[in-house]
C-alpha positions as MATLAB code, in Angstrom:
seq = 'MVPAVVFGAPSVRASSAPAVEVSGVVPAALAGFDRVLKTYITERDISCAQLAIAKNGKLVLARGYRYSSDGRTVPAVSPTSLFRVASLSKHITATAIMRLVQDGKLTLGASVASLLGLSTAADPRLADVTVWRLLQHTGGWDLALSQDYLYLDHVIADALGVPLPITQDHIIKYASSRPLDFAPGSRYAYSNYGYMLLGRIVAKVSGQSYESYVKQKLLAPVGITRLRLGRTLRAEAAPGEVFYESRYTSKTVTSPASSVVPTPYGGFSMTNRAPGGGWLASAVDLVRFARIFDAAGPVLNATSIGRMFAKPEIGVTASGSWYGAGWWVRQVTGHLNTWHDGSLPGTYTYLARLQNGFTYAALFNRREESGSLDFDVLSPQMNAEIGKVTTWPTTDLSSRYF';
ca = [
     -89.872 -128.146   10.545;
     -86.866 -125.877    9.948;
     -87.258 -122.392   11.471;
     -87.157 -119.964    8.594;
     -87.610 -116.357    7.671;
     -89.424 -115.614    4.430;
     -88.820 -112.277    2.760;
     -91.186 -111.063    0.080;
     -90.790 -107.312    0.384;
     -88.147 -104.818    1.422;
     -87.654 -104.656    5.156;
     -88.511 -101.423    6.948;
     -85.531  -99.533    8.281;
     -85.289  -96.584   10.570;
     -82.621  -95.024    8.345;
     -83.147  -93.888    4.765;
     -80.508  -96.261    3.416;
     -81.912  -98.453    0.632;
     -82.710 -102.004    1.674;
     -81.781 -105.242   -0.042;
     -84.938 -107.140   -0.922;
     -84.578 -110.885   -0.446;
     -86.700 -113.764   -1.744;
     -86.727 -117.429   -0.849;
     -86.353 -119.197    2.470;
     -83.420 -119.077    4.865;
     -83.291 -121.343    7.921;
     -82.568 -119.244   10.997;
     -79.236 -121.001   11.548;
     -78.052 -119.746    8.158;
     -79.056 -116.096    8.475;
     -75.386 -115.119    8.516;
     -75.144 -115.857    4.805;
     -77.740 -113.160    4.148;
     -75.570 -110.700    6.037;
     -72.541 -111.664    3.950;
     -74.417 -111.293    0.670;
     -76.182 -108.066    1.611;
     -72.909 -106.423    2.583;
     -71.186 -107.718   -0.538;
     -74.021 -106.446   -2.750;
     -74.393 -102.988   -1.232;
     -70.650 -102.303   -1.127;
     -70.396 -103.068   -4.852;
     -73.762 -101.621   -5.929;
     -74.913 -104.958   -7.357;
     -78.608 -104.896   -8.221;
     -79.312 -108.625   -8.785;
     -77.815 -111.664   -7.068;
     -78.500 -115.252   -6.021;
     -77.084 -117.697   -3.516;
     -77.715 -121.423   -3.100;
     -76.056 -123.789   -0.622;
     -76.227 -127.577   -0.336;
     -74.940 -129.731    2.508;
     -74.280 -133.404    1.766;
     -76.456 -133.208   -1.332;
     -79.410 -131.473    0.355;
     -80.355 -127.957   -0.719;
     -80.467 -125.978    2.534;
     -80.523 -122.359    1.328;
     -81.863 -120.698   -1.823;
     -82.040 -116.917   -2.077;
     -82.591 -114.147   -4.570;
     -81.479 -110.556   -3.885;
     -82.246 -107.213   -5.465;
     -80.898 -103.818   -4.528;
     -81.327 -100.285   -5.816;
     -78.983  -97.652   -4.439;
     -80.577  -94.804   -6.390;
     -84.283  -95.618   -6.367;
     -84.450  -96.987   -9.905;
     -86.722  -99.944  -10.559;
     -85.039 -103.338  -10.319;
     -87.153 -106.380  -11.267;
     -87.646 -108.948   -8.524;
     -85.061 -111.719   -8.264;
     -86.251 -115.152   -7.145;
     -84.169 -118.269   -6.425;
     -85.097 -119.487   -9.923;
     -84.324 -116.308  -11.886;
     -81.828 -116.939  -14.662;
     -78.331 -115.426  -14.827;
     -75.559 -115.658  -17.355;
     -73.087 -117.986  -15.656;
     -70.042 -117.149  -17.821;
     -67.222 -119.694  -17.370;
     -69.286 -121.906  -15.073;
     -70.409 -123.174  -18.480;
     -67.068 -124.946  -18.855;
     -67.747 -127.791  -16.442;
     -71.017 -128.424  -18.285;
     -69.159 -128.778  -21.578;
     -66.472 -130.916  -19.944;
     -69.196 -133.200  -18.569;
     -70.666 -133.567  -22.061;
     -67.255 -134.602  -23.389;
     -66.785 -137.134  -20.583;
     -70.217 -138.598  -21.263;
     -69.304 -139.120  -24.925;
     -66.081 -140.826  -23.827;
     -67.999 -142.939  -21.310;
     -70.403 -144.035  -24.046;
     -67.516 -145.089  -26.295;
     -68.112 -142.393  -28.908;
     -64.942 -140.372  -28.304;
     -61.439 -140.785  -26.909;
     -59.637 -138.154  -24.864;
     -56.488 -138.618  -26.927;
     -58.265 -137.907  -30.212;
     -56.778 -135.174  -32.404;
     -59.007 -132.113  -32.480;
     -57.791 -131.210  -35.971;
     -58.870 -134.628  -37.244;
     -62.214 -134.531  -35.458;
     -63.146 -131.082  -36.774;
     -61.262 -131.068  -40.069;
     -58.998 -128.170  -39.088;
     -56.201 -127.101  -41.407;
     -52.724 -127.543  -39.932;
     -51.014 -125.540  -42.690;
     -50.321 -122.522  -40.477;
     -48.885 -124.657  -37.669;
     -48.387 -128.435  -37.930;
     -48.449 -128.579  -34.119;
     -52.218 -128.153  -34.317;
     -52.322 -131.896  -35.036;
     -51.016 -132.458  -31.497;
     -53.967 -130.728  -29.832;
     -56.063 -133.453  -28.219;
     -59.440 -133.404  -26.521;
     -57.648 -133.864  -23.166;
     -55.500 -130.819  -23.804;
     -58.502 -128.661  -24.646;
     -60.214 -129.738  -21.433;
     -57.170 -128.852  -19.334;
     -56.179 -125.633  -21.168;
     -52.895 -126.987  -22.501;
     -53.885 -126.833  -26.175;
     -51.480 -124.126  -27.323;
     -53.524 -120.909  -27.234;
     -52.613 -118.172  -24.772;
     -54.998 -115.223  -24.675;
     -52.280 -113.130  -23.028;
     -50.269 -113.450  -26.251;
     -52.773 -113.757  -29.087;
     -55.791 -112.244  -27.297;
     -59.119 -113.950  -26.758;
     -60.584 -114.864  -30.138;
     -64.071 -114.731  -28.613;
     -63.686 -110.944  -28.224;
     -62.116 -110.236  -31.638;
     -65.268 -110.054  -33.748;
     -64.292 -106.835  -35.542;
     -60.710 -107.977  -36.143;
     -61.842 -111.336  -37.505;
     -64.549 -109.828  -39.720;
     -62.015 -107.405  -41.228;
     -59.361 -110.107  -41.689;
     -61.759 -112.474  -43.448;
     -63.627 -109.771  -45.356;
     -67.009 -110.806  -43.974;
     -69.767 -108.694  -42.421;
     -70.761 -108.860  -38.788;
     -72.043 -110.867  -37.031;
     -69.363 -113.524  -37.353;
     -69.934 -117.181  -36.478;
     -67.922 -119.912  -34.807;
     -66.878 -121.034  -38.293;
     -65.283 -117.637  -38.907;
     -63.464 -117.759  -35.566;
     -62.101 -121.231  -36.324;
     -60.959 -120.182  -39.804;
     -59.143 -117.152  -38.387;
     -57.560 -119.024  -35.468;
     -56.444 -121.908  -37.683;
     -54.651 -119.457  -39.974;
     -52.370 -118.360  -37.145;
     -49.579 -120.224  -35.361;
     -50.146 -121.605  -31.875;
     -48.645 -119.687  -28.965;
     -46.880 -122.749  -27.543;
     -46.445 -126.455  -28.165;
     -49.580 -128.381  -27.133;
     -49.116 -130.048  -23.759;
     -46.070 -127.965  -22.812;
     -47.815 -125.552  -20.424;
     -51.149 -124.284  -19.099;
     -52.873 -121.199  -20.528;
     -56.590 -120.537  -20.081;
     -58.433 -120.636  -23.402;
     -62.064 -119.805  -24.081;
     -61.426 -120.729  -27.706;
     -60.446 -124.240  -26.649;
     -63.807 -124.732  -24.961;
     -65.605 -123.374  -28.007;
     -63.912 -126.172  -29.964;
     -65.064 -128.700  -27.362;
     -68.638 -127.605  -27.971;
     -68.149 -128.235  -31.672;
     -66.814 -131.698  -30.873;
     -69.898 -132.471  -28.770;
     -72.130 -131.573  -31.714;
     -70.011 -133.405  -34.298;
     -69.658 -136.648  -32.356;
     -73.201 -136.773  -30.948;
     -74.955 -135.817  -34.175;
     -77.072 -133.345  -32.193;
     -76.775 -129.662  -31.486;
     -74.530 -128.900  -28.529;
     -77.463 -127.550  -26.499;
     -79.809 -130.449  -27.216;
     -77.156 -133.022  -26.289;
     -76.482 -131.317  -22.959;
     -80.182 -131.106  -22.168;
     -80.884 -134.725  -23.105;
     -77.847 -136.496  -21.653;
     -76.843 -134.286  -18.716;
     -79.748 -132.174  -17.506;
     -82.842 -134.332  -17.983;
     -81.444 -137.283  -15.974;
     -81.038 -135.042  -12.896;
     -84.307 -133.134  -13.293;
     -82.905 -129.764  -14.406;
     -85.140 -127.960  -16.895;
     -84.320 -124.244  -16.616;
     -80.817 -124.219  -18.120;
     -80.597 -122.812  -21.616;
     -78.131 -120.967  -23.782;
     -78.192 -117.202  -23.453;
     -78.605 -114.664  -26.219;
     -76.645 -111.518  -26.915;
     -79.236 -108.726  -26.935;
     -81.449 -107.578  -24.098;
     -84.479 -107.876  -26.382;
     -83.671 -111.595  -26.688;
     -83.525 -112.258  -22.935;
     -85.102 -115.469  -21.694;
     -88.217 -115.384  -19.493;
     -87.091 -114.831  -15.910;
     -83.597 -113.681  -16.901;
     -82.088 -110.770  -14.975;
     -80.479 -107.758  -16.661;
     -76.743 -107.026  -16.713;
     -74.912 -103.852  -15.763;
     -71.570 -102.343  -16.731;
     -70.139  -98.845  -16.932;
     -68.573  -99.704  -20.280;
     -69.784  -99.467  -23.861;
     -68.529 -101.150  -27.039;
     -69.065 -101.175  -30.783;
     -71.746 -103.716  -31.537;
     -70.752 -107.143  -32.833;
     -74.296 -108.011  -33.880;
     -74.470 -106.084  -37.167;
     -72.282 -104.194  -39.658;
     -73.515 -100.943  -38.135;
     -70.879  -99.284  -35.959;
     -73.321  -98.314  -33.230;
     -72.103  -98.123  -29.637;
     -73.976 -100.333  -27.173;
     -73.771 -101.300  -23.495;
     -71.009 -103.926  -23.481;
     -73.169 -106.714  -21.921;
     -75.669 -106.304  -24.768;
     -73.809 -106.522  -28.049;
     -70.186 -105.980  -27.067;
     -69.586 -109.736  -27.463;
     -71.477 -112.726  -28.849;
     -73.175 -115.051  -26.390;
     -73.878 -117.506  -29.223;
     -70.237 -117.924  -30.215;
     -69.053 -118.400  -26.631;
     -71.829 -120.864  -25.724;
     -69.712 -123.890  -24.664;
     -67.254 -121.877  -22.602;
     -69.425 -119.084  -21.270;
     -72.916 -119.006  -22.733;
     -75.270 -120.858  -20.386;
     -78.064 -119.337  -18.320;
     -78.892 -120.926  -14.968;
     -80.051 -120.224  -11.459;
     -77.857 -120.874   -8.436;
     -80.073 -123.782   -7.347;
     -79.605 -125.378  -10.779;
     -75.827 -125.152  -10.532;
     -75.778 -126.650   -7.049;
     -77.986 -129.502   -8.231;
     -75.825 -130.113  -11.303;
     -72.746 -130.233   -9.078;
     -74.205 -133.318   -7.354;
     -73.287 -135.244  -10.515;
     -69.689 -135.214   -9.303;
     -70.383 -136.480   -5.782;
     -70.856 -140.111   -6.787;
     -71.578 -142.317   -9.781;
     -75.081 -141.747  -11.128;
     -77.209 -141.466  -14.257;
     -74.856 -138.994  -15.980;
     -71.285 -140.049  -15.129;
     -69.750 -143.188  -13.684;
     -66.929 -143.186  -11.142;
     -64.223 -143.444  -13.803;
     -65.554 -140.416  -15.658;
     -65.803 -138.377  -12.464;
     -62.208 -139.252  -11.652;
     -61.124 -138.059  -15.075;
     -62.869 -134.716  -14.523;
     -60.546 -134.006  -11.591;
     -57.380 -135.734  -12.832;
     -54.068 -133.874  -12.704;
     -52.906 -132.580  -16.091;
     -49.616 -133.570  -17.690;
     -48.327 -130.134  -16.691;
     -49.667 -127.090  -14.870;
     -49.924 -127.865  -11.135;
     -49.515 -124.536   -9.333;
     -47.129 -123.743   -6.486;
     -50.089 -123.962   -4.082;
     -50.878 -127.490   -5.273;
     -53.996 -126.723   -7.323;
     -54.571 -127.696  -10.936;
     -57.121 -127.342  -13.703;
     -58.919 -130.618  -14.285;
     -61.748 -130.640  -16.819;
     -63.887 -127.562  -16.289;
     -62.912 -127.344  -12.603;
     -60.042 -126.013  -10.555;
     -58.976 -128.743   -8.119;
     -56.991 -128.902   -4.892;
     -56.461 -131.879   -2.599;
     -57.380 -131.169    1.037;
     -57.065 -133.768    3.830;
     -57.462 -136.663    1.458;
     -60.415 -135.130   -0.376;
     -60.831 -132.682   -3.243;
     -62.004 -129.092   -3.236;
     -63.221 -128.112   -6.698;
     -64.322 -124.688   -7.854;
     -64.621 -122.244  -10.738;
     -65.498 -118.616  -11.212;
     -66.964 -116.838  -14.198;
     -66.704 -113.308  -15.485;
     -68.216 -111.398  -18.384;
     -69.066 -107.721  -18.722;
     -72.165 -107.568  -16.516;
     -71.601 -110.958  -14.861;
     -69.656 -112.469  -11.973;
     -70.252 -116.038  -10.784;
     -68.720 -118.530   -8.380;
     -69.316 -122.245   -7.745;
     -67.491 -124.384   -5.191;
     -67.611 -127.984   -3.974;
     -65.804 -128.400   -0.661;
     -64.333 -131.511    0.926;
     -66.617 -131.143    3.963;
     -69.786 -131.769    1.955;
     -70.715 -128.184    1.099;
     -71.565 -126.896   -2.352;
     -72.516 -123.309   -3.031;
     -73.177 -121.090   -6.028;
     -73.375 -117.290   -6.112;
     -74.421 -115.276   -9.167;
     -74.289 -111.503   -9.773;
     -75.314 -109.144  -12.595;
     -72.176 -107.017  -12.344;
     -68.467 -107.763  -12.271;
     -65.431 -105.993  -10.940;
     -64.527 -102.952  -13.020;
     -61.883 -100.266  -12.702;
     -62.259  -98.514   -9.362;
     -64.648 -101.058   -7.830;
     -64.021 -103.236   -4.803;
     -62.449 -106.658   -5.183;
     -65.036 -109.291   -6.151;
     -62.734 -112.219   -5.338;
     -63.231 -111.794   -1.579;
     -66.517 -113.699   -1.836;
     -64.947 -117.154   -1.553;
     -63.046 -116.566    1.720;
     -66.068 -114.764    3.167;
     -68.351 -117.686    2.336;
     -65.882 -120.233    3.674;
     -65.556 -118.271    6.918;
     -69.334 -118.152    7.340;
     -69.608 -121.904    6.741;
     -67.186 -122.402    9.613;
     -69.387 -120.368   11.973;
     -72.495 -122.541   11.592;
     -72.756 -125.026   14.454;
     -76.004 -126.783   13.496;
     -76.981 -127.264    9.881;
     -80.612 -127.777    8.843;
     -81.530 -131.219    7.564;
     -84.618 -130.328    5.508;
     -83.991 -130.526    1.759;
     -85.524 -127.542   -0.073;
     -85.114 -129.134   -3.502;
     -88.808 -129.932   -3.917;
     -89.563 -126.195   -3.914;
     -87.526 -125.668   -7.082;
     -87.433 -128.988   -8.954;
];
């Protein structure tokens, strides 16, 4: 039996400082991760968080955290509470594409314009955008130059003369009427729009909705049932979903009314960004899904896994990392480290697979905003804590959550 500490209520402190309430089980040898997360949460005033860690495919830690610095009520967070995972959605979409390729229904060199019937009148180079190039962010769209189409709801509605809310069809019509920012395949530039198109390809080629295909072909074979696509408004939240916090407000994108709303709830469309940033999951779900890439199994074969991490035709950084298909990749001592982060107003997420057999996912209901502490320090802090553990537990906690 693994020694463990179970937390179901706030701990009693001698000081009046608010406590972080923790749920789930932590083996005693891994208590240092609680210290890392509690410090990270309190320093950034994050009210809801999760952490899950696996070692060699076994789930060894699963935690939920809630914190209230001002005494307000924060709903309990369990290891199975649902969070928006933002761009951690991208490796899910990339996996769906690879499964279609594996099943002989799609080729990576296929023209996206041909697959989706996109007009190339505004820029003939659109015909050169392939599925591969969308996966690896070399398709020709640069949000630093033309902005992120997934945040331009008001601009697109005005340009097309349509009322809000706009749909993916409207975004595609607007984007296809504009020239690309660079020749496809000539350089790397991160593109949420490119992953939105990949979701459309999944639906078109499979003959199913994007969500149903992912659930049937990717999630069901590995026993994951909680994942679902998120909705835009707080009133539409899924059962067990946390709430999201931001200091910022925006004009709503959900109706023609020009009302001002909290940015996480109506400042952008979760539906339109589904393939590149719209999934809900718990940290334990993400760690379990990441096992798909450890070895050939019921979802992907070895060839498909290799393609997920393959170097792009261009875009390897000075540090030796590259964007594969939904993952950042770096070769370390003959093995691969793969990782991704995610960020939306009210959301910060991080998922990593390390060459030494560790996988971890951390989810938060707030992201870095002007004047806040750096959120990117989480990865080096987690890696440092992993290095401190001398004896890892061998009991697999998966049966508690799946």
